[in-house]
N, C-alpha and C positions, 0 to 999 in steps of 0.2 A: 598232702601237707607233710613236710619233714617232721621227724620225731622231735628234733631239737633245732631251733634256729641258731645261726652263727652268733648272734648277739647274746643269746642265752648261754652258750658255751663260753664266750668271752668273759661274761660276768661271773662265772664260777671261779672258786678258788681251786688250787691244784688238788687239794684233798677231795673236793666235791667232784672234780672231773674223774679222778681215779675211782671213786665210788660208783659214779655213773657208768664208766666203762665196764666195771665188774657186773653191774646190773644188766647192761645191754648184752654183754657176752653170755650171761647166764640165760637170758631170754632167747638169744640166737641159738645157743646149744640145745635148749629145750625144743625149739621148733625143728631144728635139724634132726634131732632124735625122733620126734614125732613122724617126720616125713620118711626117715629111713625105715621106720617100723611099718610103713604103709598107710599112715594116717593122713588126714587132710587138715590144712590150717584154714582158719576163717578168712584171713586176709593174706593171700599169697605174696603180695607186694611188701609185706612186713619184713621179710628176710632181707631184701635189697635195701630197704630203708634203715634197718638195723646196722647192716654192714657200712653204709654211708655215714651214719651217725657215729659209729665207733671210729672210723677213719678220720672224720672231721674233728672229733674230740682229741684224738691222739696228735693230730697235726697242730692244733692250737697249743696243746701242752708242750710239744716238742719245740715249737717256735718260741714260746715264752722262756723255756729253759735255755735256749740258745741266745736269747736276747734280741731276736729278730722279729718278734711279733709286731705288726703294724709298720715295720720298716721295709723299704724297698731293697730287695736282695740283689746284690751284684752277681748276676748269673755267670759272668765270665770268671770271676774269682772262685765261685763254687765249682765250676767245671775244672779250673786249674787245680784246685785242691783235690778234687776227686781223682784227677789224672795221676796224682802222685801215690795213690793207694793201690797197691798191686797184690792181690791174693788170688793166685791162679785158680780159676774154676770155682771160686766161692763168691757168689754174687758179683761176678766180674763184669764190668761194663766194657763191651768190645766194639760198640758203635753208639753214636750219640743221636743221629737224626735219620730214622727214628731210633729211639733208645733200644739197644739190644743187650740183654744181660744173660750171661752163662752161669749156671749154678749146678754143681755136681751133687744134687740131692739123690744119692744112689740107694737110699733105704727109706722106710717110712718116717723115721726121725728126721732125716735130712730134708725130705719133701715137706714135712710139717714146718720145719724152720724156714724153708723157702717160702711157703705159703704165708707164714706170719710176716716175714720181711717184705714181701711184695705187697701185702695188704697194708702194712704200716706205712711204707714209703709212697706207694702209688695206688691208694685205695680206690679212687674213683676213675682212674684212667683205664681205657680199654686194653685188655691183655690178650695177646696171642701167644699161646703156650705150645712149644715144640717139645714133645715127650717121647723118650725111648727108655727101655729098661732091660736089664739082664734077666734071663729066664729063671735063674736060680734065686732071685730076690722075691720079697713079698710084694709082688707087683699089684695085687688086687687092693691091698691097703693103700698103696701109693696112688692108685687110680682114684680111689674114693676121695683123697685129699685134693688131687689135681683138678677134677671136674668141677669142684665147687668154686674155684678161683678163675677158671678159664672162660673168656668170652668167645674165643675161637681156639679150638684144640687141634693140633696137628700131630698125628701119631706116625712114628717112623721107627727105623732100626739102624743101629750102628754097624760098622763093618766087623765088629768082634763076633767070633763064632758063638759066644755065649749070649748074644743079644736075642731078646724075644722077638719072634716073627711079628711084623706089623699087623698081619691079618689076625693073629691070635689076640694081640693087644686091642685091636679094634673090636673084636667080639666081646672082650671083657668090659670095655668101656660102654658098649651098647647095652650090655646086661645091667651094669650099674645104673645107667641113665634111665633105663626102663622102669626102675623101681622108684624113681624120683618124680613124684606127682607135681611138685612145684617147679615150673619152668624157669623161675628166677634163680634156681639153684643148679642149673645145668648150662653147658656151653650153647651158644647160639648156633654154631656150626662145628662139625667134626670132620676132619680130612685125614686120609691115609696116604702118605707119600713114601716112596721107596728108600730114600737116603736122607741123612741129616743135611747134607749140602743142598739138595733139591728142596728140602723143607724150608731152609733159611731163605733161599731164593724166592720161594712162593710166598713166605711170610712178608718179605720186603715188598713184594709186588702188590699185596692186598692191604698193606698197612697204611695208615695215615701218619702224618708227621708227629702227632701227639700220642700215638699208640705205644705200648710197651711190648717188645718181643722178647720172650724168655725161652732159653734152651735149658732143659733140666732133665733129670733122671740119672741113669747110671753114668759113672765118671768117664767111661769110654766114649760117651757122646761128644766129648770136647776135643777128641783127637783131631778132627778135621776143621775145627773152627778157632781153636786157641793155639797159637803157635808162638 
């Protein structure tokens, strides 16, 4: 049973929703901290339900502020409006079916912002994350943030000489996942692929039309896909 039904969220005031999101995020943070410390939670599915409840509540609030709650959205107009917004490498839509987003989250703060954005806008949709990073970055912290949002995680390397070897990146990811006892807080599958170009081709091959494909990590990742 969901934590909150849609009707309950709809009946809340804006202030009540904001307060509820704070409460849900606090509980989610507590459970994640417990798991990171090697503990076990009584209800492992609680984390997934919390994430869904937060995403659902934020969606209702955002739609009300935009004045589109309960109204049929003209998808063609939305797509046309989005197509006029161009910020190279910053949550940039580079393909629409399936949706492919490029985001140059090249440090822990950038990845944290990416995770927040992808959760806010596409909370319940399946996410295929393509990730590479430079070896002089704090990649372990970045990995910790990425694995929590990924349904499928594809690890790769850019052509830059500073790029972290995909084999080393895979080892770090496996070590991080090993300590996560809650399977709801880890990717369903992890792949290692030699190049970003091949990673994108593979992601497109395995994706469904409603999935989200995201290329993120060091800014050099975008060299071969954003022109």
